[in-house]
A tleap script that builds the chain and sets N, CA, C and O, in Angstrom:
source leaprc.protein.ff14SB
mol = sequence {
  NMET HIE VAL PRO PRO VAL ASP ALA THR PRO
  ILE GLU GLY LEU ALA SER LEU GLY PHE PRO
  ALA TYR GLU THR ALA ASP GLY SER ALA VAL
  PHE GLN LYS ASP SER PHE VAL LEU GLN VAL
  ASP ALA SER GLY LEU PRO GLU ALA MET GLY
  PRO ASP GLY ILE SER ARG ASN ALA LEU ALA
  TYR GLN LEU SER THR THR ILE LEU ALA CYS
  TRP VAL GLU HIE CHIE
}
set mol.1.N position { 52.949 3.289 115.956 }
set mol.1.CA position { 53.296 1.956 116.403 }
set mol.1.C position { 54.390 1.384 115.510 }
set mol.1.O position { 54.361 1.547 114.290 }
set mol.2.N position { 55.341 0.721 116.127 }
set mol.2.CA position { 56.454 0.096 115.420 }
set mol.2.C position { 55.966 -1.190 114.762 }
set mol.2.O position { 55.291 -1.996 115.403 }
set mol.3.N position { 56.299 -1.386 113.496 }
set mol.3.CA position { 55.893 -2.590 112.758 }
set mol.3.C position { 57.077 -3.542 112.701 }
set mol.3.O position { 58.124 -3.190 112.159 }
set mol.4.N position { 56.925 -4.759 113.259 }
set mol.4.CA position { 58.031 -5.710 113.244 }
set mol.4.C position { 58.282 -6.282 111.853 }
set mol.4.O position { 57.371 -6.321 111.025 }
set mol.5.N position { 59.518 -6.729 111.588 }
set mol.5.CA position { 59.806 -7.365 110.304 }
set mol.5.C position { 59.071 -8.709 110.198 }
set mol.5.O position { 58.588 -9.246 111.195 }
set mol.6.N position { 58.998 -9.224 109.002 }
set mol.6.CA position { 58.271 -10.462 108.742 }
set mol.6.C position { 58.825 -11.634 109.545 }
set mol.6.O position { 58.056 -12.488 109.986 }
set mol.7.N position { 60.141 -11.694 109.746 }
set mol.7.CA position { 60.754 -12.830 110.437 }
set mol.7.C position { 60.763 -12.685 111.962 }
set mol.7.O position { 61.435 -13.457 112.645 }
set mol.8.N position { 60.040 -11.724 112.496 }
set mol.8.CA position { 60.040 -11.472 113.941 }
set mol.8.C position { 59.204 -12.505 114.687 }
set mol.8.O position { 58.184 -12.988 114.196 }
set mol.9.N position { 59.674 -12.828 115.895 }
set mol.9.CA position { 58.956 -13.725 116.789 }
set mol.9.C position { 58.549 -12.916 118.020 }
set mol.9.O position { 59.404 -12.306 118.662 }
set mol.10.N position { 57.260 -12.901 118.359 }
set mol.10.CA position { 56.841 -12.135 119.539 }
set mol.10.C position { 57.506 -12.655 120.817 }
set mol.10.O position { 57.700 -13.859 120.985 }
set mol.11.N position { 57.847 -11.733 121.704 }
set mol.11.CA position { 58.288 -12.084 123.055 }
set mol.11.C position { 57.038 -11.930 123.906 }
set mol.11.O position { 56.491 -10.833 124.015 }
set mol.12.N position { 56.586 -13.010 124.505 }
set mol.12.CA position { 55.288 -13.003 125.178 }
set mol.12.C position { 55.417 -13.348 126.655 }
set mol.12.O position { 56.469 -13.775 127.131 }
set mol.13.N position { 54.315 -13.147 127.360 }
set mol.13.CA position { 54.253 -13.501 128.766 }
set mol.13.C position { 55.146 -12.614 129.611 }
set mol.13.O position { 55.378 -11.453 129.275 }
set mol.14.N position { 55.645 -13.158 130.703 }
set mol.14.CA position { 56.504 -12.397 131.609 }
set mol.14.C position { 57.770 -11.902 130.934 }
set mol.14.O position { 58.313 -10.864 131.312 }
set mol.15.N position { 58.238 -12.632 129.948 }
set mol.15.CA position { 59.470 -12.249 129.258 }
set mol.15.C position { 59.343 -10.908 128.546 }
set mol.15.O position { 60.347 -10.233 128.320 }
set mol.16.N position { 58.116 -10.511 128.189 }
set mol.16.CA position { 57.931 -9.229 127.493 }
set mol.16.C position { 57.874 -8.054 128.458 }
set mol.16.O position { 57.832 -6.901 128.027 }
set mol.17.N position { 57.873 -8.331 129.756 }
set mol.17.CA position { 57.801 -7.305 130.801 }
set mol.17.C position { 56.538 -6.450 130.684 }
set mol.17.O position { 56.483 -5.337 131.209 }
set mol.18.N position { 55.535 -6.972 130.000 }
set mol.18.CA position { 54.284 -6.237 129.831 }
set mol.18.C position { 54.286 -5.251 128.672 }
set mol.18.O position { 53.344 -4.470 128.530 }
set mol.19.N position { 55.316 -5.269 127.848 }
set mol.19.CA position { 55.422 -4.351 126.709 }
set mol.19.C position { 55.275 -5.134 125.404 }
set mol.19.O position { 55.560 -6.331 125.363 }
set mol.20.N position { 54.829 -4.462 124.337 }
set mol.20.CA position { 54.910 -5.105 123.033 }
set mol.20.C position { 56.390 -5.357 122.723 }
set mol.20.O position { 57.212 -4.448 122.840 }
set mol.21.N position { 56.727 -6.581 122.330 }
set mol.21.CA position { 58.138 -6.918 122.116 }
set mol.21.C position { 58.265 -8.062 121.119 }
set mol.21.O position { 57.357 -8.879 120.968 }
set mol.22.N position { 59.413 -8.105 120.440 }
set mol.22.CA position { 59.718 -9.217 119.546 }
set mol.22.C position { 61.225 -9.366 119.431 }
set mol.22.O position { 61.991 -8.487 119.826 }
set mol.23.N position { 61.633 -10.514 118.875 }
set mol.23.CA position { 63.034 -10.745 118.571 }
set mol.23.C position { 63.138 -11.263 117.153 }
set mol.23.O position { 62.182 -11.819 116.612 }
set mol.24.N position { 64.303 -11.079 116.554 }
set mol.24.CA position { 64.543 -11.575 115.206 }
set mol.24.C position { 65.565 -12.705 115.264 }
set mol.24.O position { 66.336 -12.804 116.219 }
set mol.25.N position { 65.568 -13.540 114.257 }
set mol.25.CA position { 66.471 -14.694 114.226 }
set mol.25.C position { 67.939 -14.292 114.173 }
set mol.25.O position { 68.805 -15.066 114.580 }
set mol.26.N position { 68.230 -13.094 113.679 }
set mol.26.CA position { 69.632 -12.688 113.537 }
set mol.26.C position { 70.199 -11.991 114.775 }
set mol.26.O position { 71.352 -11.560 114.753 }
set mol.27.N position { 69.419 -11.870 115.857 }
set mol.27.CA position { 69.970 -11.366 117.101 }
set mol.27.C position { 69.528 -9.989 117.546 }
set mol.27.O position { 70.302 -9.286 118.196 }
set mol.28.N position { 68.312 -9.576 117.223 }
set mol.28.CA position { 67.791 -8.294 117.704 }
set mol.28.C position { 66.643 -8.529 118.672 }
set mol.28.O position { 65.849 -9.454 118.499 }
set mol.29.N position { 66.564 -7.695 119.677 }
set mol.29.CA position { 65.421 -7.672 120.592 }
set mol.29.C position { 64.856 -6.260 120.536 }
set mol.29.O position { 65.598 -5.280 120.600 }
set mol.30.N position { 63.533 -6.164 120.415 }
set mol.30.CA position { 62.874 -4.871 120.260 }
set mol.30.C position { 61.712 -4.789 121.238 }
set mol.30.O position { 60.866 -5.681 121.291 }
set mol.31.N position { 61.681 -3.712 122.010 }
set mol.31.CA position { 60.602 -3.456 122.966 }
set mol.31.C position { 60.029 -2.073 122.705 }
set mol.31.O position { 60.764 -1.146 122.365 }
set mol.32.N position { 58.714 -1.931 122.864 }
set mol.32.CA position { 58.079 -0.622 122.767 }
set mol.32.C position { 57.628 -0.221 124.167 }
set mol.32.O position { 56.899 -0.961 124.828 }
set mol.33.N position { 58.063 0.951 124.614 }
set mol.33.CA position { 57.685 1.468 125.928 }
set mol.33.C position { 57.397 2.951 125.785 }
set mol.33.O position { 58.128 3.683 125.118 }
set mol.34.N position { 56.320 3.378 126.422 }
set mol.34.CA position { 55.867 4.759 126.292 }
set mol.34.C position { 55.695 5.036 124.796 }
set mol.34.O position { 55.044 4.249 124.109 }
set mol.35.N position { 56.241 6.093 124.289 }
set mol.35.CA position { 56.137 6.372 122.853 }
set mol.35.C position { 57.473 6.111 122.152 }
set mol.35.O position { 57.748 6.685 121.099 }
set mol.36.N position { 58.287 5.257 122.732 }
set mol.36.CA position { 59.624 4.984 122.202 }
set mol.36.C position { 59.796 3.510 121.882 }
set mol.36.O position { 59.055 2.661 122.378 }
set mol.37.N position { 60.780 3.218 121.049 }
set mol.37.CA position { 61.134 1.846 120.705 }
set mol.37.C position { 62.601 1.640 121.059 }
set mol.37.O position { 63.462 2.429 120.671 }
set mol.38.N position { 62.873 0.571 121.798 }
set mol.38.CA position { 64.241 0.192 122.142 }
set mol.38.C position { 64.600 -1.018 121.290 }
set mol.38.O position { 63.936 -2.052 121.356 }
set mol.39.N position { 65.655 -0.883 120.490 }
set mol.39.CA position { 66.147 -2.003 119.694 }
set mol.39.C position { 67.594 -2.259 120.061 }
set mol.39.O position { 68.445 -1.376 119.947 }
set mol.40.N position { 67.864 -3.484 120.506 }
set mol.40.CA position { 69.236 -3.910 120.762 }
set mol.40.C position { 69.580 -4.902 119.659 }
set mol.40.O position { 68.996 -5.982 119.573 }
set mol.41.N position { 70.530 -4.521 118.824 }
set mol.41.CA position { 70.904 -5.303 117.648 }
set mol.41.C position { 72.260 -5.961 117.885 }
set mol.41.O position { 73.293 -5.292 117.874 }
set mol.42.N position { 72.249 -7.260 118.095 }
set mol.42.CA position { 73.481 -8.017 118.313 }
set mol.42.C position { 73.839 -8.851 117.085 }
set mol.42.O position { 74.648 -9.774 117.176 }
set mol.43.N position { 73.243 -8.530 115.945 }
set mol.43.CA position { 73.425 -9.345 114.738 }
set mol.43.C position { 74.869 -9.375 114.228 }
set mol.43.O position { 75.239 -10.303 113.510 }
set mol.44.N position { 75.677 -8.399 114.577 }
set mol.44.CA position { 77.062 -8.373 114.138 }
set mol.44.C position { 77.999 -9.197 114.995 }
set mol.44.O position { 79.189 -9.301 114.695 }
set mol.45.N position { 77.477 -9.784 116.058 }
set mol.45.CA position { 78.309 -10.587 116.967 }
set mol.45.C position { 78.291 -12.057 116.547 }
set mol.45.O position { 77.425 -12.471 115.776 }
set mol.46.N position { 79.246 -12.849 117.052 }
set mol.46.CA position { 79.226 -14.293 116.765 }
set mol.46.C position { 77.934 -14.926 117.303 }
set mol.46.O position { 77.295 -14.375 118.199 }
set mol.47.N position { 77.559 -16.074 116.754 }
set mol.47.CA position { 76.328 -16.739 117.181 }
set mol.47.C position { 76.360 -17.126 118.656 }
set mol.47.O position { 75.320 -17.123 119.315 }
set mol.48.N position { 77.525 -17.455 119.177 }
set mol.48.CA position { 77.680 -17.796 120.597 }
set mol.48.C position { 78.939 -17.100 121.110 }
set mol.48.O position { 79.957 -17.037 120.420 }
set mol.49.N position { 78.847 -16.569 122.356 }
set mol.49.CA position { 79.968 -15.809 122.916 }
set mol.49.C position { 80.248 -16.201 124.354 }
set mol.49.O position { 79.386 -16.726 125.060 }
set mol.50.N position { 81.467 -15.934 124.761 }
set mol.50.CA position { 81.857 -16.089 126.147 }
set mol.50.C position { 81.983 -17.532 126.581 }
set mol.50.O position { 81.698 -18.452 125.814 }
set mol.51.N position { 82.416 -17.726 127.828 }
set mol.51.CA position { 82.652 -19.079 128.327 }
set mol.51.C position { 81.372 -19.909 128.439 }
set mol.51.O position { 81.426 -21.139 128.435 }
set mol.52.N position { 80.217 -19.235 128.538 }
set mol.52.CA position { 78.954 -19.966 128.643 }
set mol.52.C position { 78.248 -20.115 127.304 }
set mol.52.O position { 77.180 -20.723 127.235 }
set mol.53.N position { 78.831 -19.565 126.236 }
set mol.53.CA position { 78.258 -19.689 124.901 }
set mol.53.C position { 76.900 -19.021 124.750 }
set mol.53.O position { 76.003 -19.571 124.110 }
set mol.54.N position { 76.744 -17.825 125.341 }
set mol.54.CA position { 75.475 -17.107 125.264 }
set mol.54.C position { 75.179 -16.733 123.811 }
set mol.54.O position { 76.074 -16.312 123.078 }
set mol.55.N position { 73.938 -16.886 123.406 }
set mol.55.CA position { 73.563 -16.584 122.022 }
set mol.55.C position { 73.385 -15.080 121.827 }
set mol.55.O position { 73.221 -14.332 122.790 }
set mol.56.N position { 73.421 -14.651 120.565 }
set mol.56.CA position { 73.167 -13.243 120.244 }
set mol.56.C position { 71.803 -12.820 120.760 }
set mol.56.O position { 71.664 -11.741 121.337 }
set mol.57.N position { 70.795 -13.658 120.559 }
set mol.57.CA position { 69.441 -13.311 121.000 }
set mol.57.C position { 69.375 -13.168 122.514 }
set mol.57.O position { 68.738 -12.243 123.019 }
set mol.58.N position { 70.018 -14.060 123.238 }
set mol.58.CA position { 70.005 -13.979 124.691 }
set mol.58.C position { 70.704 -12.710 125.167 }
set mol.58.O position { 70.241 -12.060 126.104 }
set mol.59.N position { 71.805 -12.359 124.534 }
set mol.59.CA position { 72.518 -11.134 124.902 }
set mol.59.C position { 71.659 -9.906 124.620 }
set mol.59.O position { 71.563 -9.011 125.460 }
set mol.60.N position { 71.032 -9.855 123.438 }
set mol.60.CA position { 70.170 -8.724 123.089 }
set mol.60.C position { 69.016 -8.600 124.086 }
set mol.60.O position { 68.665 -7.496 124.502 }
set mol.61.N position { 68.436 -9.727 124.464 }
set mol.61.CA position { 67.338 -9.714 125.440 }
set mol.61.C position { 67.835 -9.229 126.804 }
set mol.61.O position { 67.192 -8.385 127.428 }
set mol.62.N position { 68.959 -9.748 127.268 }
set mol.62.CA position { 69.494 -9.345 128.576 }
set mol.62.C position { 69.810 -7.857 128.615 }
set mol.62.O position { 69.490 -7.182 129.593 }
set mol.63.N position { 70.432 -7.340 127.564 }
set mol.63.CA position { 70.733 -5.907 127.522 }
set mol.63.C position { 69.450 -5.077 127.494 }
set mol.63.O position { 69.364 -4.042 128.155 }
set mol.64.N position { 68.453 -5.530 126.730 }
set mol.64.CA position { 67.175 -4.815 126.661 }
set mol.64.C position { 66.504 -4.736 128.027 }
set mol.64.O position { 66.054 -3.666 128.436 }
set mol.65.N position { 66.435 -5.853 128.728 }
set mol.65.CA position { 65.757 -5.849 130.022 }
set mol.65.C position { 66.527 -5.022 131.050 }
set mol.65.O position { 65.917 -4.409 131.926 }
set mol.66.N position { 67.845 -4.996 130.959 }
set mol.66.CA position { 68.637 -4.149 131.854 }
set mol.66.C position { 68.330 -2.676 131.600 }
set mol.66.O position { 68.145 -1.908 132.543 }
set mol.67.N position { 68.278 -2.287 130.348 }
set mol.67.CA position { 67.961 -0.897 130.002 }
set mol.67.C position { 66.541 -0.548 130.439 }
set mol.67.O position { 66.316 0.515 131.016 }
set mol.68.N position { 65.584 -1.431 130.169 }
set mol.68.CA position { 64.192 -1.165 130.537 }
set mol.68.C position { 64.007 -1.051 132.046 }
set mol.68.O position { 63.129 -0.325 132.511 }
set mol.69.N position { 64.827 -1.762 132.809 }
set mol.69.CA position { 64.712 -1.722 134.269 }
set mol.69.C position { 65.012 -0.336 134.835 }
set mol.69.O position { 64.518 0.015 135.906 }
set mol.70.N position { 65.812 0.445 134.131 }
set mol.70.CA position { 66.156 1.784 134.632 }
set mol.70.C position { 65.643 2.890 133.712 }
set mol.70.O position { 66.056 4.042 133.845 }
set mol.71.N position { 64.759 2.558 132.791 }
set mol.71.CA position { 64.189 3.502 131.834 }
set mol.71.C position { 63.251 4.451 132.553 }
set mol.71.O position { 62.284 4.012 133.175 }
set mol.72.N position { 63.519 5.725 132.480 }
set mol.72.CA position { 62.670 6.747 133.074 }
set mol.72.C position { 62.330 7.756 131.981 }
set mol.72.O position { 63.219 8.284 131.314 }
set mol.73.N position { 61.040 8.019 131.805 }
set mol.73.CA position { 60.626 8.992 130.794 }
set mol.73.C position { 60.896 10.390 131.327 }
set mol.73.O position { 60.504 10.716 132.448 }
set mol.74.N position { 61.564 11.217 130.529 }
set mol.74.CA position { 61.858 12.590 130.904 }
set mol.74.C position { 60.899 13.515 130.184 }
set mol.74.O position { 60.580 13.306 129.013 }
set mol.75.N position { 60.445 14.533 130.882 }
set mol.75.CA position { 59.488 15.476 130.278 }
set mol.75.C position { 60.179 16.767 129.927 }
set mol.75.O position { 59.544 17.686 129.410 }
savepdb mol mol.pdb
quit
């Protein structure tokens, strides 16, 4: 099991897509699915980006959910 850092905030409810998940204040979203961990680290990006001023955390979450939507376990 992946152990989150001390500053992690759980992603709960529907937002977690039913997986153990958390985000960090510096812009990472982490999901555990099957026996794997997906970490999208946007901490190197500006705090707000694009014409809508999307936050690093929102971008990391959006990318994570897009990847999880097409995640298929290969045997």
